[in-house]
N, C-alpha and C positions, 0 to 999 in steps of 0.2 A: 535529841539524843536518846532519850528514854524510848521513844517509839522505834528508833533505829535498832537499839539493842533488843527490843522485844521481837522485831521482825527478823533479825539476823541471828540472834541467839548468843552473841558474844560481843565483848568490848572491841576486840581487834577487827571483827567484820563490820561493826558499826562505824569504827574509825575509818576503814577503807571506803565505806559508802559516803561518809560525810567529809572525807578529805582531811582527817586529822589523825593523831597518834592514839594508840591504845591507852597509854597513861593519861592523856588528856580526857578521853571518854570516862575512864575510871574516876578521875578527879571530879569531873562534873557530876557524875552519878552520886558520889559521896556528898557533894555539896547539895544536890537536890534532896537526898534522903535527910540531910541535916535540916534543911529548910522546912520540910513537911513533918519531920519529927518521927518518922517510922521507916523501916526497911521497905524498899521497893523491888529489890532483886535478890534472889538467892542463887548460889551456884549448885548445879546438879551435874556432876561429872564435868564435861567440857563445855556445857552450855549454861547460860544464865536464864533463870526462870522468874517470871513476875510473881510477886506476892499479891495478895488480894488488894492491898493498897495500890500496888503498881498497876494492876489491871484496871482499877477505877480511874487512875490518872491517865492511862493510855487511852481509855474510852473518850476522855475529854480532849486529848491531844489534837485530834483532827479539827475540832471546833476552835480550839485556841490558836492553832497555826493558821487556819483559814481566816480567823478574825484579825490576826496580826498582818497577814498578807493583804487583806482588804484595807486595813488602816494604812499600811505603807503605800498601797496603790493610790488611795484617796489623797494622802498627803503629797505624793509625787505629782498627782494631777494638779493639785492646787499650786504647788511650787512651780510647775511648768506651765501654768496659766491655761491648762486644759479644762480646769474647773475653778470654782471660786465664787464668792459672793461679796459684793460691796454695798453697804447701805449709805446712800448719799443724801444729805440734806442741803437745800439751797434756798436762797431768797428768791422771790418770784421773777425779777428781771434777769437773774442769772439762769433760772430754770428755762427761760424761753430764748436765751441767746447763747451762752457758753455751753450749757449742759447738752443740748441736742447734738451739736457738732462733736463734742468730746465723746459722748456715748456711742454715736454712730461709728466713729473711728475705732473705739475700743471693741465694739462688737465685730467689726470687720477683721481686726487683728487677732482677737481672742474670743471666738464665738462661744466658748465654754464658760466664760465669765459672765455672771449675772449681776446687774446693778439695779437696786431699788431706789426710788426717789420720793422724798417727802419735802414739803416746803415749810420753812420757818425763817423768820428774820433774826439776825443777830440782835441781842446776845443769846436768844433762845437756842439757836442752832449750835452755838458753842457749848451751852449747857448740855444739850443732847449728846454731843461728842464726849464731854467729860464724864457723863453718866453712863456711857457705854451703849447708848441707844442708836448710834450711827458710827460709821467708820471714817467718813470724810464730810466736812462741813464747809460750804462756801459762805464767806463772810466778808465784811468790809469795815473800814474805819476811815474817818476823815483826817486829812493831813493836819497836824498840829493839835488834834483833839487830845484831851487828857485820857489817861488810862492806856497808854501805848504798851505798858508792861503786862496787860491782861492776857496776852498770848505767850508769855515767856516759857510756859511749860509745854507748849505745843510745837509741832513741826509746821512751819509757815511756808507755803509755796505761793509766791507772788504770781498773779495771773495777768493783771493789767491795771493801769491807772485810769480812772473814770472822772470826768469833770461834770460839774453842775451846769446846766443851761437853763435859761428862762424860756418859758412857753407863753406866747402871746397870740391872740386871734389874728388871722390873716389881715384884717383891716385895721389893726392897731397902729398907732403912730410910730411905734418902734419896730414894726414887723420887717422893714427893709433897711434897718440901720446898718451902716457900714462899720465894721469893727465891733469891739466889745461895748456893751452898755453897762453903765454904772447902775448897780442895783438900787441906788437911791432914787433913780428916775422912775422907779415903780412904786415909790412910797405911798402914793395916794390910790393905788389900785386895790380892787377886791382880790383876795388871794384864795387859791385852791391848794390845799396842802395834801401831801402824800402820807406815807407810812409814818408811824410815831417817831422813829429815829430821824427820818428825813425832815419831818416837821420841826423837830427840835433843832436840827441844823439850820433850817430856814430861818427860824426865829433868831438864832444866834448870829447868823450872817446879817440879817436886817438890822438887828440892834447894834451890830458893829458899824453899820452905815448910818446910825443915828435915828432909826425909826422902828416902830413895832408894826408888823404886818397885820392888817385887818383880815382875818381868816373867816371867810363866809362859808366855805365848804371844806370838809376833810374826809378823805377816803383812802383806804389802803389799795384800791384798785386803780392801777395806772391807766388802763383804757378809759375809766371814768374821769380821771383827772384831765386827760386829753380831750375827751368829749365835752366836758364843762368849759374848758378854755375855748374849744372850737365853736361852742355856742355863744361865745362872747360874755360869759358870766364871770370872767376874772382872768388872772394870770397865775402862773405857777413856776416853781423852780424844781426841776427833776434831774436826777443823774442821767447822763447821756445814754447809759445802758438801758435805763427804763424807757427812754424815748424810742430807742432802737427795738425794743421788745413789742411795740405796738405799731399800728399804721396811723400815724398822725394825720388827721384830715382837718382842714380849716384852721391849722395853727402854724406858727413859725417858731423855730428854735433860734434863740439869740444868745450869743456868747456873753458871759457876765464879767464884770470887773468890780471888785477883785476876783481873780480866779479861785474857785473852790474845787478841790479835788478829793477823791476818795480812793483808797487802795483796795482792790478786789483780790482776795486770796483764797486758797484752799487750805484747810487746816486738818491735821490728823494728830493722833497721839504718837509719841516716839516709837513705841513697840509696834503699832500698826504700820508705821512707815516701812517696816522690814517685810511686810506681807506683799508678795508679788502682785496680786490683783489690786491692792491699794496703790502701790507704786505706779502701776500701769494707768490707773485712773487719774492720778495726779499728773502724770506725764501728758495724757491726752487733754486734760483741762488746761494745762500750761500752753499746749500747742493751740488750742482753741482761742485762748486769750491773745496769743501772739498773732494769730491770723486776723482776729478782730481789730487789734491795734494797727496792723499793716493796712487793712481795708480802710480804716479811718483816714 
């Protein structure tokens, strides 16, 4: 308004230019002078003239208006998914199965949205989310495990249910078993354990079946687990998603009894769930999970 008054020379002309009334312009100019604490305009005959303070403020007006316009356009682009950024953290088997499908679909639908990816296992990934170091975290928890309330403060988007399967060498006596195999039948085997959380779940399941597994090898690398089993160095229990993330050679996947399942989810903070790019990412992850479940 100040710039319009300066260019037109009067409140009424500025009002016509801006589509408002002369009293409205006068009121806003009084409010502006009150906020800066000094007169900005003086009347000379029929025209309004800028004071020195008014001239200084008008010099900055173009930059202020341009900055506001740029900010509005950037926010509109983000809201309309023409731009935006999502920081995603995923555990490794999710990174190689769910994430590629989801991000390819997201890029096709919203090419202006950029997604970065880092890997971390839960609970580290959940900590990164709470600390503000990511916007979406892929995580999992086992059915019946303690601490189900640990995500109560987060938005939880279920993706799929994953079951544990046993991996045995192709020549193993149980490689072609029909139906599920009781985990107790593997009690005397050498074991190859996966990530720390999966390792803990393995020990818990085995102890529930009345034995403690003899773990000869432990690695966070799923292809290494499969390779060690394929070489006949032991057996392993891995989530099905982890098996699907590698090309298992020389091994057989066997269903287990009792069945052990884990819930795969995408997590975000309640405020972030309102951000269009985050919502779109969650939607595509859910679709990827549904496609993988249907394929199984």
